[in-house]
RONUVEX-719340 format. One record per atom (N, C-alpha, C): residue in three letters; atom name; x, y, z; chain. Coordinates in nm, 3 decimals, padded with zeros to 5 digits, m for minus. Layout:
// residues N
(Ala; CA; (X; Y; Z); A),
...
This chain:
// residues 86
(Met; N; (m08.986; 03.565; 08.388); A),
(Met; CA; (m08.882; 03.486; 08.332); A),
(Met; C; (m08.850; 03.553; 08.178); A),
(Pro; N; (m08.729; 03.603; 08.157); A),
(Pro; CA; (m08.729; 03.699; 08.011); A),
(Pro; C; (m08.728; 03.531; 07.943); A),
(Lys; N; (m08.754; 03.581; 07.810); A),
(Lys; CA; (m08.732; 03.457; 07.695); A),
(Lys; C; (m08.597; 03.491; 07.649); A),
(Thr; N; (m08.560; 03.403; 07.580); A),
(Thr; CA; (m08.419; 03.370; 07.542); A),
(Thr; C; (m08.433; 03.423; 07.378); A),
(Arg; N; (m08.343; 03.528; 07.399); A),
(Arg; CA; (m08.362; 03.601; 07.301); A),
(Arg; C; (m08.251; 03.426; 07.157); A),
(Pro; N; (m08.279; 03.518; 07.036); A),
(Pro; CA; (m08.242; 03.433; 06.914); A),
(Pro; C; (m08.068; 03.467; 06.893); A),
(Leu; N; (m08.007; 03.364; 06.825); A),
(Leu; CA; (m07.874; 03.457; 06.837); A),
(Leu; C; (m07.839; 03.528; 06.667); A),
(Pro; N; (m07.781; 03.637; 06.669); A),
(Pro; CA; (m07.722; 03.701; 06.539); A),
(Pro; C; (m07.700; 03.629; 06.433); A),
(Glu; N; (m07.705; 03.667; 06.345); A),
(Glu; CA; (m07.687; 03.581; 06.230); A),
(Glu; C; (m07.564; 03.493; 06.208); A),
(Thr; N; (m07.490; 03.548; 06.285); A),
(Thr; CA; (m07.328; 03.495; 06.295); A),
(Thr; C; (m07.301; 03.461; 06.461); A),
(Gly; N; (m07.325; 03.349; 06.504); A),
(Gly; CA; (m07.326; 03.316; 06.664); A),
(Gly; C; (m07.291; 03.176; 06.638); A),
(Ser; N; (m07.313; 03.112; 06.803); A),
(Ser; CA; (m07.299; 02.971; 06.794); A),
(Ser; C; (m07.343; 02.927; 06.947); A),
(Ile; N; (m07.410; 02.781; 06.943); A),
(Ile; CA; (m07.413; 02.779; 07.052); A),
(Ile; C; (m07.297; 02.656; 07.117); A),
(His; N; (m07.262; 02.590; 07.230); A),
(His; CA; (m07.162; 02.477; 07.238); A),
(His; C; (m07.232; 02.453; 07.385); A),
(Leu; N; (m07.235; 02.311; 07.420); A),
(Leu; CA; (m07.295; 02.276; 07.524); A),
(Leu; C; (m07.148; 02.216; 07.620); A),
(Asp; N; (m07.196; 02.266; 07.744); A),
(Asp; CA; (m07.092; 02.246; 07.842); A),
(Asp; C; (m07.071; 02.099; 07.846); A),
(Ala; N; (m06.919; 02.038; 07.857); A),
(Ala; CA; (m06.881; 01.945; 07.873); A),
(Ala; C; (m06.929; 01.844; 08.023); A),
(Arg; N; (m06.946; 01.908; 08.128); A),
(Arg; CA; (m07.006; 01.854; 08.242); A),
(Arg; C; (m07.151; 01.850; 08.221); A),
(Gly; N; (m07.199; 01.810; 08.122); A),
(Gly; CA; (m07.329; 01.806; 08.127); A),
(Gly; C; (m07.442; 01.938; 08.160); A),
(Gly; N; (m07.545; 01.854; 08.170); A),
(Gly; CA; (m07.675; 01.949; 08.271); A),
(Gly; C; (m07.725; 02.079; 08.140); A),
(Asp; N; (m07.789; 02.204; 08.179); A),
(Asp; CA; (m07.845; 02.244; 08.112); A),
(Asp; C; (m07.712; 02.378; 08.104); A),
(Arg; N; (m07.603; 02.397; 08.088); A),
(Arg; CA; (m07.500; 02.483; 08.091); A),
(Arg; C; (m07.482; 02.524; 07.909); A),
(Ala; N; (m07.447; 02.598; 07.889); A),
(Ala; CA; (m07.425; 02.635; 07.714); A),
(Ala; C; (m07.349; 02.764; 07.764); A),
(Leu; N; (m07.291; 02.766; 07.611); A),
(Leu; CA; (m07.205; 02.878; 07.578); A),
(Leu; C; (m07.273; 02.962; 07.500); A),
(Arg; N; (m07.311; 03.077; 07.434); A),
(Arg; CA; (m07.336; 03.153; 07.335); A),
(Arg; C; (m07.192; 03.244; 07.371); A),
(Ile; N; (m07.198; 03.254; 07.194); A),
(Ile; CA; (m07.078; 03.327; 07.082); A),
(Ile; C; (m07.177; 03.398; 07.026); A),
(Ser; N; (m07.218; 03.522; 07.030); A),
(Ser; CA; (m07.249; 03.605; 06.895); A),
(Ser; C; (m07.230; 03.697; 06.903); A),
(Trp; N; (m07.165; 03.744; 06.780); A),
(Trp; CA; (m07.137; 03.873; 06.657); A),
(Trp; C; (m07.215; 03.972; 06.675); A),
(His; N; (m07.194; 04.078; 06.676); A),
(His; CA; (m07.279; 04.219; 06.695); A),
(His; C; (m07.176; 04.324; 06.573); A),
(Gln; N; (m07.174; 04.288; 06.487); A),
(Gln; CA; (m07.083; 04.389; 06.422); A),
(Gln; C; (m07.109; 04.553; 06.431); A),
(Glu; N; (m07.225; 04.549; 06.411); A),
(Glu; CA; (m07.273; 04.706; 06.476); A),
(Glu; C; (m07.207; 04.747; 06.647); A),
(Ala; N; (m07.173; 04.668; 06.673); A),
(Ala; CA; (m07.102; 04.763; 06.838); A),
(Ala; C; (m06.950; 04.729; 06.816); A),
(Gly; N; (m06.940; 04.644; 06.722); A),
(Gly; CA; (m06.782; 04.600; 06.715); A),
(Gly; C; (m06.766; 04.475; 06.846); A),
(Val; N; (m06.806; 04.414; 06.858); A),
(Val; CA; (m06.780; 04.352; 06.982); A),
(Val; C; (m06.881; 04.179; 06.945); A),
(Val; N; (m06.764; 04.101; 07.022); A),
(Val; CA; (m06.800; 03.952; 07.020); A),
(Val; C; (m06.886; 03.938; 07.157); A),
(Val; N; (m07.006; 03.855; 07.187); A),
(Val; CA; (m07.071; 03.857; 07.332); A),
(Val; C; (m07.016; 03.703; 07.333); A),
(Leu; N; (m06.978; 03.691; 07.446); A),
(Leu; CA; (m06.947; 03.535; 07.512); A),
(Leu; C; (m07.069; 03.539; 07.641); A),
(Ser; N; (m07.171; 03.439; 07.625); A),
(Ser; CA; (m07.252; 03.434; 07.739); A),
(Ser; C; (m07.253; 03.313; 07.793); A),
(Leu; N; (m07.342; 03.279; 07.900); A),
(Leu; CA; (m07.331; 03.147; 07.995); A),
(Leu; C; (m07.458; 03.114; 07.989); A),
(Trp; N; (m07.525; 02.998; 07.996); A),
(Trp; CA; (m07.660; 03.024; 08.023); A),
(Trp; C; (m07.672; 02.833; 08.115); A),
(Arg; N; (m07.801; 02.907; 08.190); A),
(Arg; CA; (m07.789; 02.737; 08.229); A),
(Arg; C; (m07.974; 02.774; 08.214); A),
(Asp; N; (m07.996; 02.661; 08.151); A),
(Asp; CA; (m08.122; 02.609; 08.115); A),
(Asp; C; (m08.214; 02.713; 07.991); A),
(Asn; N; (m08.268; 02.829; 07.981); A),
(Asn; CA; (m08.306; 02.909; 07.921); A),
(Asn; C; (m08.232; 03.061; 07.994); A),
(Val; N; (m08.155; 03.053; 08.071); A),
(Val; CA; (m08.118; 03.208; 08.164); A),
(Val; C; (m08.035; 03.221; 08.105); A),
(Cys; N; (m07.973; 03.325; 08.113); A),
(Cys; CA; (m07.817; 03.393; 08.067); A),
(Cys; C; (m07.771; 03.460; 08.254); A),
(Thr; N; (m07.702; 03.361; 08.291); A),
(Thr; CA; (m07.593; 03.440; 08.374); A),
(Thr; C; (m07.467; 03.483; 08.420); A),
(Gly; N; (m07.451; 03.542; 08.259); A),
(Gly; CA; (m07.288; 03.601; 08.308); A),
(Gly; C; (m07.252; 03.645; 08.130); A),
(Ser; N; (m07.216; 03.730; 08.122); A),
(Ser; CA; (m07.197; 03.769; 07.949); A),
(Ser; C; (m07.061; 03.834; 07.953); A),
(Phe; N; (m06.986; 03.867; 07.861); A),
(Phe; CA; (m06.862; 03.908; 07.834); A),
(Phe; C; (m06.839; 03.965; 07.722); A),
(Arg; N; (m06.786; 04.126; 07.724); A),
(Arg; CA; (m06.834; 04.151; 07.521); A),
(Arg; C; (m06.696; 04.205; 07.514); A),
(Leu; N; (m06.636; 04.147; 07.384); A),
(Leu; CA; (m06.519; 04.141; 07.375); A),
(Leu; C; (m06.496; 04.183; 07.227); A),
(Asp; N; (m06.396; 04.287; 07.251); A),
(Asp; CA; (m06.367; 04.385; 07.152); A),
(Asp; C; (m06.338; 04.285; 07.017); A),
(Val; N; (m06.392; 04.359; 06.902); A),
(Val; CA; (m06.320; 04.244; 06.762); A),
(Val; C; (m06.194; 04.244; 06.786); A),
(Asp; N; (m06.121; 04.346; 06.796); A),
(Asp; CA; (m05.995; 04.359; 06.737); A),
(Asp; C; (m05.873; 04.251; 06.872); A),
(Glu; N; (m05.967; 04.196; 06.980); A),
(Glu; CA; (m05.901; 04.110; 07.061); A),
(Glu; C; (m05.946; 03.976; 07.036); A),
(Val; N; (m06.012; 03.929; 06.949); A),
(Val; CA; (m06.081; 03.830; 06.863); A),
(Val; C; (m05.928; 03.766; 06.826); A),
(Pro; N; (m05.865; 03.781; 06.735); A),
(Pro; CA; (m05.761; 03.710; 06.703); A),
(Pro; C; (m05.683; 03.620; 06.804); A),
(Glu; N; (m05.653; 03.691; 06.911); A),
(Glu; CA; (m05.513; 03.690; 07.043); A),
(Glu; C; (m05.584; 03.589; 07.111); A),
(Val; N; (m05.736; 03.557; 07.153); A),
(Val; CA; (m05.828; 03.439; 07.148); A),
(Val; C; (m05.822; 03.327; 07.104); A),
(Ile; N; (m05.851; 03.351; 06.964); A),
(Ile; CA; (m05.825; 03.259; 06.920); A),
(Ile; C; (m05.693; 03.159; 06.871); A),
(Ala; N; (m05.550; 03.259; 06.848); A),
(Ala; CA; (m05.450; 03.198; 06.890); A),
(Ala; C; (m05.431; 03.120; 07.017); A),
(Val; N; (m05.487; 03.113; 07.133); A),
(Val; CA; (m05.468; 03.089; 07.259); A),
(Val; C; (m05.523; 02.963; 07.218); A),
(Leu; N; (m05.636; 02.974; 07.187); A),
(Leu; CA; (m05.725; 02.858; 07.190); A),
(Leu; C; (m05.655; 02.749; 07.091); A),
(Arg; N; (m05.588; 02.818; 06.963); A),
(Arg; CA; (m05.541; 02.714; 06.883); A),
(Arg; C; (m05.444; 02.647; 06.911); A),
(Ala; N; (m05.385; 02.721; 07.018); A),
(Ala; CA; (m05.241; 02.679; 07.079); A),
(Ala; C; (m05.244; 02.605; 07.179); A),
(Gly; N; (m05.354; 02.587; 07.239); A),
(Gly; CA; (m05.431; 02.506; 07.319); A),
(Gly; C; (m05.491; 02.324; 07.293); A),
(Leu; N; (m05.517; 02.385; 07.142); A),
(Leu; CA; (m05.557; 02.265; 07.074); A),
(Leu; C; (m05.510; 02.153; 07.007); A),
(Asp; N; (m05.348; 02.255; 06.933); A),
(Asp; CA; (m05.234; 02.199; 06.894); A),
(Asp; C; (m05.151; 02.106; 06.997); A),
(Gln; N; (m05.146; 02.127; 07.101); A),
(Gln; CA; (m05.082; 02.121; 07.246); A),
(Gln; C; (m05.159; 01.981; 07.238); A),
(Ala; N; (m05.288; 01.978; 07.299); A),
(Ala; CA; (m05.388; 01.833; 07.285); A),
(Ala; C; (m05.422; 01.753; 07.176); A),
(Tyr; N; (m05.375; 01.767; 07.041); A),
(Tyr; CA; (m05.375; 01.688; 06.928); A),
(Tyr; C; (m05.296; 01.666; 06.974); A),
(Asp; N; (m05.147; 01.696; 06.991); A),
(Asp; CA; (m04.980; 01.658; 06.965); A),
(Asp; C; (m04.980; 01.492; 07.090); A),
(Arg; N; (m05.098; 01.580; 07.211); A),
(Arg; CA; (m05.051; 01.457; 07.326); A),
(Arg; C; (m05.146; 01.355; 07.302); A),
(Ala; N; (m05.255; 01.386; 07.252); A),
(Ala; CA; (m05.378; 01.222; 07.205); A),
(Ala; C; (m05.305; 01.143; 07.064); A),
(Leu; N; (m05.250; 01.185; 06.997); A),
(Leu; CA; (m05.181; 01.142; 06.893); A),
(Leu; C; (m05.065; 01.085; 06.950); A),
(Ala; N; (m04.952; 01.142; 07.012); A),
(Ala; CA; (m04.849; 01.046; 07.093); A),
(Ala; C; (m04.908; 00.961; 07.137); A),
(Arg; N; (m05.004; 00.938; 07.269); A),
(Arg; CA; (m05.089; 00.855; 07.359); A),
(Arg; C; (m05.145; 00.753; 07.236); A),
(Arg; N; (m05.214; 00.790; 07.140); A),
(Arg; CA; (m05.260; 00.644; 07.029); A),
(Arg; C; (m05.139; 00.602; 06.983); A),
(Lys; N; (m05.041; 00.639; 06.926); A),
(Lys; CA; (m04.912; 00.574; 06.888); A),
(Lys; C; (m04.833; 00.476; 07.007); A),
(Ala; N; (m04.833; 00.540; 07.109); A),
(Ala; CA; (m04.772; 00.466; 07.196); A),
(Ala; C; (m04.853; 00.335; 07.260); A),
(Gly; N; (m04.986; 00.337; 07.248); A),
(Gly; CA; (m05.115; 00.264; 07.262); A),
(Gly; C; (m05.102; 00.145; 07.153); A),
(Leu; N; (m05.087; 00.215; 07.024); A),
(Leu; CA; (m05.098; 00.103; 06.932); A),
(Leu; C; (m04.914; 00.022; 06.938); A),
(Gly; N; (m04.793; 00.127; 06.960); A),
(Gly; CA; (m04.694; 00.058; 06.929); A),
(Gly; C; (m04.655; m00.070; 07.009); A),
(Glu; N; (m04.772; m00.085; 07.177); A),
(Glu; CA; (m04.737; m00.193; 07.215); A),
(Glu; C; (m04.838; m00.306; 07.225); A),
(Val; N; (m04.917; m00.302; 07.104); A),
(Val; CA; (m05.003; m00.415; 07.088); A),
(Val; C; (m04.960; m00.489; 07.008); A),
(Gly; N; (m04.969; m00.632; 06.991); A),
(Gly; CA; (m04.881; m00.652; 06.826); A),
(Gly; C; (m04.767; m00.823; 06.922); A),
């Protein structure tokens, strides 16, 4: 089995919300002008996607919009729950 390669200087690992040994690795490869998104299970890469650096802002915008909506809904639920107490 091949050894896991260390992340480049700029990168991160995010564990899957379902638990287990699944993870997403994000690594910048400045020399190639890409960000690599790779899916890992245990210490084995099961798939990867190379995203051109010029496409990253659009991906960030989509994630930001989803985060804003999720946050607004969570805040509204929290306020509604607080309003019922009393």
